[in-house]
C-alpha positions in Angstrom: -29.6 1.9 12.4 -26.0 2.8 12.4 -24.1 4.7 9.7 -23.3 2.7 6.6 -19.7 1.4 6.4 -17.4 3.4 4.1 -16.5 1.7 0.8 -12.9 1.3 2.0 -13.9 -0.5 5.2 -12.6 -3.9 4.1 -9.1 -2.5 4.0 -9.1 -1.2 7.6 -7.1 -3.0 10.2 -3.8 -4.7 10.6 -2.4 -7.1 8.0 0.5 -9.6 8.5 2.9 -10.4 5.6 3.1 -14.0 4.4 6.8 -14.0 3.4 6.5 -17.1 1.3 4.1 -15.3 -1.1 6.6 -12.6 -2.0 7.7 -12.4 -5.7 10.1 -9.5 -6.1 11.6 -8.2 -9.3 13.4 -5.4 -7.5 15.4 -6.0 -4.4 15.0 -8.9 -1.9 11.7 -9.7 -0.2 11.4 -8.9 3.4 11.6 -11.5 6.2 8.5 -10.2 8.0 6.1 -7.2 7.9 2.9 -5.6 9.0 0.6 -3.3 7.1 -1.9 -1.1 9.0 -4.6 1.0 7.4 -6.7 3.3 9.6 -9.1 6.1 9.2 -7.7 9.5 10.1 -10.6 12.0 9.7 -11.6 11.8 6.0 -8.1 10.4 5.1 -6.6 6.9 5.3 -3.3 6.4 7.2 -1.0 3.7 6.0 1.7 2.4 8.3 4.0 -0.3 7.0 6.7 -2.0 9.1 9.0 -4.6 7.8 12.2 -6.6 8.5 14.4 -6.6 5.4 16.3 -9.6 4.1 19.4 -8.3 5.9 17.6 -8.1 9.2 17.2 -4.3 9.3 13.9 -2.8 10.6 12.1 -0.3 8.4 8.9 1.7 8.7 7.0 4.2 6.5 3.8 6.1 7.2 1.7 8.2 4.8 -1.9 9.4 4.6 -4.3 10.8 2.1 -7.9 11.1 1.1 -9.1 8.2 -1.1 -10.5 10.6 -3.7 -8.0 10.1 -6.6 -6.7 13.6 -6.4 -2.9 14.1 -6.5 -1.7 16.3 -3.7 1.8 17.5 -2.8 3.9 14.9 -1.0 7.3 15.4 0.6 9.1 12.4 -0.9 12.5 13.9 -1.5 13.9 13.5 -5.0 11.7 10.6 -5.9 8.1 11.7 -5.2 6.5 15.1 -5.2 2.8 14.2 -5.3 0.6 11.3 -4.4 -3.0 10.2 -5.1 -5.0 7.5 -3.2 -7.8 6.0 -5.2 -10.5 3.6 -4.1 -11.1 1.9 -7.5 -13.7 -0.5 -5.9 -14.4 -1.8 -2.4 -11.8 -4.5 -3.1 -9.2 -2.4 -4.9 -7.3 0.5 -3.2 -4.4 2.2 -4.9 -1.8 4.8 -4.2 0.0 6.4 -7.0 3.3 8.4 -6.6 4.3 11.1 -9.1 7.5 13.0 -9.8 7.0 16.2 -11.8 3.7 15.0 -13.2 5.0 11.6 -14.3 3.6 8.5 -12.6 6.5 6.7 -10.9 5.0 4.2 -8.5 1.7 2.5 -8.0 0.8 0.3 -5.0 -2.4 -1.7 -5.7 -4.1 -3.4 -2.8 -6.6 -6.1 -3.7 -8.8 -8.0 -1.2 -9.7 -11.6 -1.8 -13.4 -12.5 -2.0 -13.7 -13.0 1.8 -11.6 -10.0 2.8 -9.2 -12.1 4.7 -6.2 -11.6 2.4 -4.8 -8.5 0.8 -2.5 -8.8 -2.3 -0.2 -5.8 -2.7 1.5 -5.2 -6.0 4.0 -2.4 -6.1 4.9 -1.3 -9.6 7.9 1.1 -10.0 8.5 2.9 -13.3 12.1 3.9 -14.0 13.2 7.0 -15.9 14.5 4.8 -18.7 11.1 3.4 -19.4 11.6 0.1 -17.7 9.6 -1.1 -14.7 9.7 -3.7 -11.9 6.9 -5.2 -9.8 7.0 -6.6 -6.3 4.0 -8.7 -5.1 3.2 -9.9 -1.6 0.2 -11.2 0.2 -0.9 -10.2 3.7 -3.4 -12.0 6.0 -5.8 -10.0 8.1 -4.5 -10.0 11.7 -7.0 -11.6 14.1 -6.3 -10.2 17.6 -6.1 -12.9 20.3 
């Protein structure tokens, strides 16, 4: 018998944005995007590429252990620590902090079949207000 799959296995792979599902309270939704989650030793590596509403290409990559422990993160003047938490096999979150205060949470939720991933990004502003952006990604099926 092989090794049991890790609890986060359902999130691994490449996901393609369904632009028509985007509901943004902050900024304009992207035209297109991909979201890749891979194992990197005992950490998870997240690579997100997208085409903004204005046509500009963007990419971001970050990694961390899904153990819920906040670790230092080089995020400039916005983020100085990050924690990645596997709340359940269908709920994977990353939380960004600035000086001990929670600033951003990205919650990734899998549908019952594991074919779609809903990503809700919540940003908390210094004045106490917040904004949420929601998008759904479909699991990429290689041809």
